[in-house]
C-alpha positions, 0 to 999 in steps of 0.5 A, a space after each residue: 720974378 714970377 712964381 708958378 704955383 701947381 694946384 693939383 685938385 679934383 674939385 673944380 669948385 675948390 680948384 678955381 677958388 684956389 687959382 683966383 686966390 693964388 692970383 690975388 698974390 702978387 707975381 703969382 701965375 697958377 697952373 691947374 691940374 684935376 686929375 693927379 695921374 695925368 700930372 704924374 704922367 705928364 710931369 716931365 712937360 710940367 714947370 712949377 716953383 710951388 705945388 699945392 696937392 689936395 689929399 683925398 683924390 681918385 686914382 693917386 692919393 695926395 701922398 703918393 704924388 708928393 712923393 712923384 713930385 719930390 722924385 724928380 730930379 728937376 724939381 726935388 727942391 722945390 716947397 711942396 703943400 698938402 691940402 687936407 680936410 683930415 687932421 689925422 697925426 699919421 697922415 700929416 706925419 706921412 705927408 712930412 716924410 712925402 716932402 710936404 713943407 706947409 699944411 693948408 686946412 679944408 675949407 679953405 680961409 682965403 685969408 689964410 690961404 693968401 698969408 701962407 701961399 705969400 710966405 711959401 712964395 718968399 721961400 721959393 725966391 730966396 731957393 731960386 735965387 740961392 740956385 742961379 747963385 750956384 749956378 754961376 759960381 760954378 759956372 765961373 769955376 769951371 769957366 776958370 778951371 777950363 782956362 787954367 787947365 788951356 794954360 797948364 796944356 800950352 806950358 807943356 806943350 811949349 817945354 816939349 817944344 824946347 825939349 825937340 828943339 836941337 833935336 828934330 828926331 826928338 821932337 817927331 818921337 815925342 808926338 808919336 811916342 805921346 800917341 802910343 802912350 794913349 792907346 796903351 792907357 785907352 786899352 789898359 781900361 783908363 779913364 778918358 781924362 788920364 788918357 788924355 792927362 798921360 798923352 799930354 804930359 808924355 811928350 816931356 818924357 825926354 825933356 832932361 836931354 836940353 841938359 846932355 851936350 850936344 856931342 852925345 845927344 847929336 851923335 850919331 854913331 853908338 855911345 861909349 859907356 861915358 857917354 852913355 852914362 851921361 845920356 842916362 842923366 836925362 831922366 833925372 834932369 827932366 825930373 828936376 825940371 818938372 817936379 814939385 809943380 802945382 799943376 797935375 799934368 807937370 807932376 804926372 809929366 815928371 813921373 814919367 820922364 823920371 820913370 820911362 827908363 825903368 824896367 820891369 825886372 829892376 835892371 832900368 835907370 835912374 833908381 833901378 825900380 822893379 814891377 809895380 814899384 814903377 809908377 803905371 805912367 812910366 810903365 806905359 811910356 817904357 812901352 810906347 818909347 821902345 816902340 817907337 824906337 824901334 819902328 822908326 829909323 836911327 843913324 844906326 838902324 833901320 826901323 823895324 816893322 810892327 810885327 817885328 817891334 811887337 815880336 821883341 816886346 812880346 819877348 820882354 813882357 814880364 821882363 823888361 817891361 809890364 806885361 799888361 801894357 805891352 798887350 794893351 798897345 798889341 789890342 791897338 794894333 789896327 789904330 797904328 799907322 805903319 812907318 816906312 818898312 826899311 829892311 829890318 835891322 834888328 839890334 834893339 834900339 836905345 
């Protein structure tokens, strides 16, 4: 492992002598500068492992250069050495505060120079080995995290497919509804990671329907009171299926499954939560779910237009739905593809 030693010295004779001594230390190469200002200006293009900096130089003294080197993000941990003939304690303290880890004294003693430099080289090698190890560990952790995330997303996707296996409409609805959830989350200004998580988790909002009797789930007409009560159980069933997972996505999906039929005024189910007591993900899903139900054709109704759907949501904003979520989805109107426009049937959708 070669060690690059940066030498900054305005005296040519001293510079040449130190360069020669550096090359006598095993596996060291020298990089020399006589002008500290030139180095400072071009610092982004300079690569080094150790820096030897003279104190008294024109244009920029060694203390200021040490501060500049230490401030460079890519090299803030490299060993810095101050070279000076000045024995003043204040200067030495200032150099230490600027980031110096060692001192070399003028006039240069070749034996002392090489011995001190060899010690610093060993320190530098250990630092680089530790940095390489840390970088490798970060890379492995990132790789493992990405693989785990991929598996989690695959599980979520397959569970969503299972939820729609008996009912094609449910399957298609989950895809559209998930997109509306993302648009709403983005309109609320949520961070990109959370927007993506909500989009991925939302398709499982109706997974509890796997526990609903086919005679009720696939009934083409309106449901009676007993059937409606049974259908409403899908929120609790979905939460039971998805709850107690250590997977963050699954926890979010459980939250959405349980809360997407809660209503702002407390008239929803299964718990009759109201206002901010309803998880934000559930409030987002409630708006997206109803918007898709309104704008798609069902056996018992024709599709509403987008404008009609938004008029309905506006009417219910602050009553059944979080007004901020309604406004957020409306802000993405231009990104919502228009569904087929049959004659509007203005009966509210389930």
